PLY file of the C-alpha trace (Angstrom):
ply
format ascii 1.0
element vertex 301
property float x
property float y
property float z
element edge 300
property int vertex1
property int vertex2
end_header
73.94 80.46 107.10
70.58 78.97 106.08
68.79 80.55 109.04
70.46 83.88 108.41
69.45 83.76 104.78
65.82 83.00 105.73
65.78 86.00 108.07
67.08 88.43 105.46
65.01 87.20 102.54
61.91 89.35 103.30
64.06 92.49 103.17
65.62 91.73 99.80
64.04 92.80 96.52
66.44 90.90 94.30
66.48 87.24 93.34
67.94 84.82 95.88
68.60 81.17 95.00
70.07 78.26 96.91
72.23 75.49 95.41
72.34 77.21 92.04
74.10 75.31 89.20
76.94 77.60 88.12
77.24 75.93 84.72
74.22 78.07 83.81
76.10 81.28 84.53
79.75 80.87 83.52
80.88 81.00 79.91
82.64 77.62 80.17
79.25 76.01 80.86
80.76 73.72 83.48
81.06 73.52 87.25
79.18 72.75 90.43
76.58 74.54 92.50
76.81 77.76 94.51
75.36 77.52 98.00
73.81 80.98 97.63
73.27 82.96 94.41
71.97 86.52 94.51
70.95 88.97 91.80
70.46 92.29 93.62
67.75 94.70 92.52
70.09 97.67 92.92
72.98 98.97 94.99
70.88 99.43 98.14
69.63 95.84 97.87
73.22 94.65 97.45
74.18 96.53 100.61
71.42 94.78 102.57
72.69 91.37 101.52
76.33 92.14 102.30
75.43 93.46 105.76
73.54 90.21 106.44
76.33 87.82 105.53
78.77 86.36 108.09
82.03 88.30 108.14
84.00 85.28 106.93
81.60 84.38 104.11
83.41 83.74 100.84
82.01 85.95 98.08
82.30 85.51 94.33
81.40 88.47 92.14
80.11 87.38 88.75
79.67 89.45 85.60
79.21 87.77 82.24
80.73 84.58 83.64
83.91 84.82 81.60
87.27 84.38 83.32
85.73 82.07 85.97
85.86 78.34 86.62
83.79 76.86 89.45
85.05 73.43 90.43
82.70 70.45 90.21
82.50 70.37 94.01
80.76 73.75 93.87
81.23 77.05 95.67
80.48 77.01 99.39
79.77 80.72 99.60
77.73 83.52 98.06
77.75 84.44 94.39
76.69 88.01 93.58
75.63 88.39 89.95
75.91 91.88 88.48
74.70 91.29 84.93
71.76 93.59 84.24
72.34 95.93 87.21
74.75 98.75 88.11
74.65 99.70 84.43
74.56 103.49 84.64
76.64 105.03 81.85
76.93 108.77 81.29
79.29 111.48 80.17
80.13 113.78 83.06
81.99 116.54 81.23
84.42 117.14 78.36
86.61 114.10 78.98
85.14 112.08 81.87
82.72 109.14 81.73
80.90 107.44 84.60
80.37 103.68 84.17
78.73 101.27 86.58
80.32 97.90 87.30
77.57 96.17 85.33
78.33 97.93 82.02
79.90 95.70 79.39
83.28 96.58 77.93
81.83 96.68 74.41
79.05 99.05 75.48
81.56 101.42 77.10
83.70 101.40 73.94
80.74 102.18 71.70
79.38 104.87 74.02
82.67 106.75 74.16
83.06 106.63 70.38
79.52 107.97 69.94
80.35 110.79 72.36
83.45 111.75 70.39
85.89 110.39 72.96
88.90 108.32 71.99
91.01 105.86 73.97
88.24 103.50 75.06
88.20 101.43 71.88
90.21 98.58 73.45
87.33 97.85 75.84
85.58 96.20 72.87
88.10 93.39 73.21
87.29 92.69 76.88
84.62 89.96 77.18
83.24 91.08 80.51
81.91 93.91 82.65
83.53 97.09 83.95
83.60 95.65 87.47
85.75 92.73 86.40
87.94 94.97 84.26
88.61 97.15 87.31
89.33 94.17 89.56
92.02 92.71 87.29
93.16 95.71 85.24
91.85 93.99 82.14
93.31 94.91 78.81
93.15 94.18 75.12
94.78 95.39 71.90
97.42 97.33 73.81
95.05 99.17 76.16
94.60 98.70 79.92
91.71 99.68 82.16
93.50 101.56 84.94
95.38 103.88 82.60
92.06 105.73 82.33
90.66 105.48 85.88
90.31 108.73 87.86
88.23 107.42 90.76
86.11 104.45 91.76
83.08 103.69 93.88
83.16 100.61 96.09
81.05 98.75 98.61
82.37 96.89 101.64
81.26 93.84 103.64
79.01 95.99 105.82
77.22 97.37 102.79
78.84 100.79 103.20
79.69 102.66 100.00
82.98 104.49 99.43
84.53 106.79 96.84
88.26 106.40 96.28
90.87 107.95 94.04
92.89 105.85 91.61
96.02 106.74 93.59
94.74 104.61 96.51
95.35 101.45 94.47
98.48 99.58 93.42
98.06 98.52 89.82
100.11 96.13 87.71
99.67 93.73 84.82
96.34 91.99 85.42
96.39 92.77 89.14
94.96 95.48 91.36
95.34 95.79 95.14
93.68 98.30 97.41
91.52 98.54 100.55
90.63 95.06 101.81
87.11 93.67 101.54
85.83 96.33 99.17
84.44 95.68 95.72
84.06 97.98 92.74
80.58 99.24 91.88
81.49 102.03 89.42
84.33 104.14 88.07
85.01 107.52 86.52
87.22 107.21 83.44
89.12 109.88 81.57
89.43 109.78 77.79
90.45 112.31 75.18
88.20 114.26 72.85
88.73 113.25 69.27
87.32 111.78 66.10
84.28 109.76 67.18
83.64 108.35 63.72
87.18 107.03 63.54
86.84 105.58 67.06
83.60 103.83 66.04
85.35 102.37 63.00
88.18 101.15 65.23
85.71 99.47 67.60
84.15 97.63 64.65
87.60 96.61 63.41
88.63 95.29 66.82
85.41 93.31 67.19
85.96 91.85 63.73
89.54 91.01 64.65
88.33 89.21 67.77
85.93 87.16 65.66
88.68 86.28 63.20
91.35 85.30 65.71
89.36 83.87 68.63
86.84 81.00 68.85
83.89 83.29 69.53
81.09 80.73 69.19
82.56 78.15 71.56
82.20 77.81 75.32
85.39 79.28 76.78
86.53 81.76 79.41
88.50 84.00 77.08
92.26 84.01 77.61
93.26 81.38 80.17
96.82 82.57 80.85
98.43 85.99 81.21
101.18 86.88 78.79
104.68 86.54 80.27
107.06 89.50 79.89
107.99 90.15 76.26
106.12 87.11 74.97
102.67 85.68 74.38
101.06 82.74 76.14
99.41 81.62 72.89
102.77 81.50 71.09
104.35 79.43 73.85
101.43 76.99 73.96
101.41 76.57 70.18
105.20 76.15 70.11
104.79 73.36 72.66
102.56 71.44 70.23
99.45 71.74 72.38
96.88 73.05 69.92
94.09 70.48 69.79
95.29 68.67 72.93
92.31 67.22 74.77
91.42 65.96 78.24
87.87 64.65 78.39
85.57 67.24 76.88
88.09 70.08 77.21
90.42 70.98 74.33
93.04 73.62 73.52
91.62 75.70 70.69
93.07 75.18 67.20
92.21 78.82 66.43
93.85 80.51 69.44
96.08 78.46 71.73
95.36 80.59 74.83
91.72 79.45 74.73
90.50 76.21 76.26
87.11 75.12 74.96
84.32 73.08 76.48
84.05 71.04 73.31
82.03 68.03 74.46
80.30 68.24 77.86
83.55 68.95 79.70
83.56 68.92 83.47
85.32 71.62 85.44
87.84 68.92 86.38
88.57 68.26 82.70
89.26 71.96 82.19
91.42 72.35 85.29
93.46 69.24 84.44
94.05 70.64 80.96
95.15 73.99 82.41
97.70 72.20 84.59
98.89 70.04 81.70
99.47 73.13 79.56
101.44 74.78 82.36
103.57 71.68 82.93
104.27 71.13 79.23
105.14 74.76 78.48
107.47 74.82 81.47
109.22 71.65 80.30
109.50 72.67 76.63
109.80 76.47 76.79
111.16 77.10 80.29
108.27 79.42 81.17
105.70 78.88 83.91
102.43 80.31 82.64
100.24 82.08 85.18
96.47 81.75 85.00
94.29 84.74 84.25
91.12 82.77 84.97
89.79 82.57 88.53
89.38 79.00 89.80
87.07 78.77 92.82
85.55 76.03 94.95
86.91 73.20 97.02
89.19 70.56 95.56
88.17 66.93 95.78
0 1
1 2
2 3
3 4
4 5
5 6
6 7
7 8
8 9
9 10
10 11
11 12
12 13
13 14
14 15
15 16
16 17
17 18
18 19
19 20
20 21
21 22
22 23
23 24
24 25
25 26
26 27
27 28
28 29
29 30
30 31
31 32
32 33
33 34
34 35
35 36
36 37
37 38
38 39
39 40
40 41
41 42
42 43
43 44
44 45
45 46
46 47
47 48
48 49
49 50
50 51
51 52
52 53
53 54
54 55
55 56
56 57
57 58
58 59
59 60
60 61
61 62
62 63
63 64
64 65
65 66
66 67
67 68
68 69
69 70
70 71
71 72
72 73
73 74
74 75
75 76
76 77
77 78
78 79
79 80
80 81
81 82
82 83
83 84
84 85
85 86
86 87
87 88
88 89
89 90
90 91
91 92
92 93
93 94
94 95
95 96
96 97
97 98
98 99
99 100
100 101
101 102
102 103
103 104
104 105
105 106
106 107
107 108
108 109
109 110
110 111
111 112
112 113
113 114
114 115
115 116
116 117
117 118
118 119
119 120
120 121
121 122
122 123
123 124
124 125
125 126
126 127
127 128
128 129
129 130
130 131
131 132
132 133
133 134
134 135
135 136
136 137
137 138
138 139
139 140
140 141
141 142
142 143
143 144
144 145
145 146
146 147
147 148
148 149
149 150
150 151
151 152
152 153
153 154
154 155
155 156
156 157
157 158
158 159
159 160
160 161
161 162
162 163
163 164
164 165
165 166
166 167
167 168
168 169
169 170
170 171
171 172
172 173
173 174
174 175
175 176
176 177
177 178
178 179
179 180
180 181
181 182
182 183
183 184
184 185
185 186
186 187
187 188
188 189
189 190
190 191
191 192
192 193
193 194
194 195
195 196
196 197
197 198
198 199
199 200
200 201
201 202
202 203
203 204
204 205
205 206
206 207
207 208
208 209
209 210
210 211
211 212
212 213
213 214
214 215
215 216
216 217
217 218
218 219
219 220
220 221
221 222
222 223
223 224
224 225
225 226
226 227
227 228
228 229
229 230
230 231
231 232
232 233
233 234
234 235
235 236
236 237
237 238
238 239
239 240
240 241
241 242
242 243
243 244
244 245
245 246
246 247
247 248
248 249
249 250
250 251
251 252
252 253
253 254
254 255
255 256
256 257
257 258
258 259
259 260
260 261
261 262
262 263
263 264
264 265
265 266
266 267
267 268
268 269
269 270
270 271
271 272
272 273
273 274
274 275
275 276
276 277
277 278
278 279
279 280
280 281
281 282
282 283
283 284
284 285
285 286
286 287
287 288
288 289
289 290
290 291
291 292
292 293
293 294
294 295
295 296
296 297
297 298
298 299
299 300
């Protein structure tokens, strides 16, 4: 891989780093190194990198670094960082909006409200980029990403770009499956025309609600667990007496039980052990096995 990377470096216009500490790039501020870390200059540059990688190379797509835990052993693959690129955002017609994978959820929500479109307000509650929201059908405040998707643009391992209809994907709660080895680069969303001023006010209210109910200033990944059917992970965790429970530098938030904080120089191992402890305890006390929403990558010790 090292030789291959050296050969492709002259062609790339983006930033390529080796053995990059991932604690710098994930919102938990913990974890090991990535063997290769790439910030593409644009979509064409991204295609060049993908075409140069071995077919079996493990790839981690990174947005704002929320929803991701890189184990202390590191990630023996390629990280592709989208923050700052693929951020085209425009209104196509009366009710359709084009958003690149690098657009933040909050920016999409505000843009739609300004354009007099309603239905996108919930994106203000998603602490990540459009690409991640598409990959996991992210949702907040009762809204879900794929309810509004008309079509998507993707790129495959060979660097070839595709356009696909929403109907080509199977979508469920926090999961999306479709053509293998393709990743989202943009989407066309459909929203309704309506009262933009009211939508803007709703976005502000939702952001304020996030600040009131979630530990916004702390190092976390957002929600750690998905909500089980007809219940809430936070309620189950709190009912199990786990608020404030600590392993090393990782602690279950006192403000919102579905958040695990890096409170005092936590390692990724501290965080993962705490995740497993929460799952085990909730299963024993509530009879529910919580499923993780966060992606955990890297080799185990």
